N, C-alpha and C positions, 0 to 999 in steps of 0.2 A: 413475183413481187407482191408481198402482203404488207400494207401500211396501215396501222391503226390510227384513226383520226377522230377528232371531236371539234365542236364549235360551241359558241354561246348564242342563245336566241337573240334575234333582232327585236328591239323594243318599239316597233311601230305602234301608234296610238290605237289602232283598231284591234290589236292583239288581245288574246284572252289571258288573264292572270293565272289561270289554273290548268287549262286543257293540255297544253304541251307538257308541262311538268308532270302531271298525273300520268300521262300516257308513257313517258319515257323514264319514270321513276326518279325524276330530278327534284331538287329542292327549288320551289318557286322563288323568283327574284323579288317578289313583292310589287312588281309593276307589270305592264302588259308584255307578254311574250308572243310575238306574232309569227316569226319564221325561224327555223333552224336550218342552216345551209350546210350541205355536205358536198363538197366539190372544190375546184381550184379557182373559181371565178374571183377576180381581184376585188370585187365589191365586198366580199366577206368570206375569204378563203378558210377552209378547214385547216387545222394544225395537226401535225403528227404527235402522237401521245407517247410513243415508246420507240426504242431502238436508236440507231446512230443519228437519226435526223429529228429526234424528239424536240419539240418546241418550234420547229420550222414550219412554214406554210407548205401545204401539200404540193403546190406547183414547184416549189424550190426542191423538195425531196425528189420529185419525179425527174426534174431537170438534171439533178446530180447523177442520176442513173441513165441519162440519155434517153428518157422515155417521153411519151406524148401525154399531155393532160387529158382528163376525161372530156369527152365530147358531149357532156350532159351535166346537169346539176340536179341533185336530189334535195328536196326540202320537206320539212314537216311544217304545215301551215295551221295556225290556230286563230280563227276569226271570231271575235265577240261582237264586232260591228261590221257594216258593209265596207268593202274595199272600193277603190275607184272603178268607174267604168273604163275599160281599156281594151286595146287591140295591139297585136304584135306584127311586125313586118315579116315579109318573106326574105329569103336569103339575098336576092338581088337588091331589094330596096334597103335592106340593112347595110350592105356593103356600100351602096351609093350614098346613103344618108350619112354614114359614118365618115366617108371620105369628104363629102361636101362640108360637113361641120368642122372637120379638122382643117380643111383648106381655108375656111372662113375664120379660123383662129378661135373658135368657141371652146372654152375650157371644158375638159371632159367631165368635170364635176359641177359645171354650171347648172343652176336649177332649171334654166330654160332649154337645156340641151335635150334633144330627142333621142339621139343615137349614141350610146355610151360605149358600144363595141360594134364590130362589123358582122355580127352573127344573128341568125334568125332565132326565134324563141317559140317553137312549137311546144305545147304544154298539155300535160295529162294530170288529172287529179283523181284520186280514189278516196272516197269517203271513209273515215274511221268511225266517226259519230254521225248521226243524222246531219245532213249538210245541205244548206240552202244556197242556190246560185242562180244567176242569170247567164244565159249562153245562147248566142246566135239569134237572128231575127225570126220571129214567129211568122206564119203565113199572113199576108197583108189583110185578108178578110178577117182573121181573128183579131188583129190589132185594131182594125176599124170598128169592129163590134164592141170591143172594150172601151175605146175612146168615145164612141157614140153614147154608151151608157153613162159615162161621166159627164158628157156634154148635156144630156137631158137633165142632170142634176145641177149643172152650172154652165150657162151659155158661154162663159169665158173660155171654155175648152173647145168650142166649135171650130176655131181656126186650126187646131191640132188635127181634128178629124179630116178637114179638107186636105191638109198636107200629107196625112197618112194615105189617103186615097190616091194622091198624085205620086206617091213614092219618094217624097223628099222631106219627110218629117224629121229625120235625124239632122240633116243640114239646117233646116229651118229652126229647130229647137236650139241649136248651138249658134245660131246667127246673131243673136242679140236683137232680133226684130222686136218692135215695141209691144206686140201682142203676146210675146212669150212669157214675160214676167207675170202678167195677170193670170194666164192659164196655169202656170206653175203654182201660184198662190192659191188658186181655186182647187187644185188637185186633192189635198188631204180631206177637205170636207166633202167634196164630190165623191171620192172613193168610199168614204165612210157611209155616205147615203146609199150606195149601191152594194154594200158589203154582203148583204144577203144573197145577191145575184152573183157577185164576183168576189168571193172571200179571199182567194189567193192574191188577186190584184190589189185588193184593199190592204192586205197585209204588206205587200211590196211597197206601196205608197207610204203607209204608216211608218215602216222601218226607215225608209230613206228620208222622209220629211223630218223624222226625229233627230237624225244625225247631220243632215245637210239641208236645212230649211231654205226654200227659195232656189234650189239648184235645178236647172233644166233636166239633169239626169233623172229626176223623179219621174218625168213623163217619158224620157227616152227608155226607161226601164220597161214601160208598158208595151214597147215595140218588140221586146225580146222574150224568149222562152224563159219561164220560171221553172226551175227544177228543184224537187225535193228528193235528194239522194239518200237511200238507205245505206248503212255500212256495207262496204264492198262494191257499191255501184261506182261507176267512173264516168268522167267526161273527158273528151279529147277536144282541145282548142287549137285548131290549126291557124296559120297566118290569116289575119283579117277577121277572125271571130271576135265580135264585140261581146264582152262578158264582164261580170263582177261577181265575186263571192260575197255572200251576205252573212253567213254564220256557220260555224262548225269546225271540226278538226279533220284534216285530210293529209294524205301523202301526195306530194307534187313532184313530178319529174318533167324536166324541160331541157331545151337547148341551153348551152352555157352562155346565157345572154341576160342583160338587164335593160333591153330595149322595150320601152313601154310608151305607147301613144294613148294619152288619157282623154276621156270625153266628159268628165264631170265627176261629182261626188268626191271631190278632193280639193284641198287648198293648193296642190301642186300645179305646175305648168300644164296648160291645155292648149295645144296647137291644133285648132279646128281643121285648118286646111290639110295638114299632114295626116291627121286622123282619118278624114274623109277619103284621102288618097289610099289609105291602107285598108279601110274597112271593106269587108265582103258583105254586100246587102242581100245575098241570096237567101231566101227563107230556108230554115232548117227545121224539119219536122220533129226530130228527136236527136239531140246531140250525145246521148249516152253511148258509151263504148262497151260492148259485151266482153265478158271475161272468158278465158280459156282454162279448163281444168287440166293440170299436169300432175305427175306423180310427186306428191308432197308439196305442191305449190299451186297457186292460181296466177295466171299471166294476163297482163293487159298489153295488147299489141296494137298501138295506133299506127297510122301511116307516117311514121317518123323514124329517125335513125336510133331509136332506143325502145326498150320495153321495160315494164315493171312487173316484178313477181312478188307475191306475198307467200313466204315459206311458212308452212304449218306442219312440218315433219322433217324427214330426211329427204333432201332434194339434190340431185346431181345436175351440175351444169357441164355440158360437154366441152365447151370452150367459151371464153369470153372475158373481156375487161368489165369490171363491175364496181359500183358503189354499194356497200352493204350497211344496213342499219338494223341492229338487234333491238327488238322491243322487249323480248324475253331473252335470257341467256342463250347464246348460240355457240355451237361448235362448228368451226370452219376448217376444212382440210384442203390445203393448196400445195401442189407438188409433193404430196406425201407427208407434209408437215401439218400437225394439228395446232390450231389457234383457238383461243376462247375469247368471246366477246360478252361483256356484261350488259345488262339492260341499259339501253340508251347509248351504247358505244357503236362507233362506225368503223369502216375500213374501206380502203381502196385496193382492189385486186387487179393486177396487170399480169395475166398469165395466159399462155396458150394451151396449158394442159388442163385436163378434166379436174374439176374440183367439186367439193360437196359442202353444203351448209345444212345444219340440223338444228331446228329451233321450234319452239311452240309458236313463235311469231317473229319474223324478221322480214325486212324488205330488201330485195335485190334489184338494182337498176342496171340493166345490161345494154351495152352498145349493140346495135343490131347487125353489124357487118361480120357476124360470126356464123360458122357452120351450125351451131346449136340452134340459132334463131332461124336460119334458112331452112333447116330440116323441119321446123314446126313442132 
């Protein structure tokens, strides 16, 4: 089964007006274009572009053939401004939270709802342009050293240092305690004062203060790893990883979920207690995920039920259900039939037979319960 699909970008305020359109050869909308979704998630399902099911949602077309929807969601993400600080639940917590909110009668579209579906949201992102991100907690000693430098510039930050040493800085910064607001207000000038010593941290504070002045997330960010990804570098964000994307264009692959627990840098709902229950505070030295060279492709293989491949030639997939996005024109051969995808076009492939994709640049998102993946 080969189903050509397409979608329209989501116009979140943090989106870039140009990055996504330029990459996929589309005409810009004139407003922010933040994310392009390719999948069957009901929040923004892709639509079939040709054949008997043209115009229908991908999930409807799959159901008509008695198939199973993709167990993943492929996105192009284009950030001109920072996204919210957030973490995602594991499978057990997603199921329980979804059932609990349903039982309580919380509308699934309610702005204060935490769990919009019963699925986990492990997440992988590969940088297309230079990409700035926060991901996972840095070692405690590093966070304390940074905060001590800011506290020397402004004593209002001293309480943050004490809580960082005791290991409860995240909970305290999100608690609304009376000392939090003065510490946050002091952060931009204090960071500027130590910019020669801590240029990356000063840049982080300046970025976040410019878009979210007074938000405790400005100081929460200093507890996290700041990553500057070169094109082709990747991050894997498992359940509990506290993270935020700051700027850049990337290809994102995740579980088919929209469950987000936010911790700041957003006007949206922040449920502090639920976020703290989800977050994994274990220090993470380096969240980057190394790539694997294949014949005609580069693969990114996280500890998740999917993998992502960037095709840069003729690449054979031994077996597997996949979402495909052509950045440059691509030839796809499935079950002996040749298909052509133009730049910016996508497809859903549900086939047990070997298939081939040939392109100067295309992305293939594969479910990992296949012999092709198991064989490495």
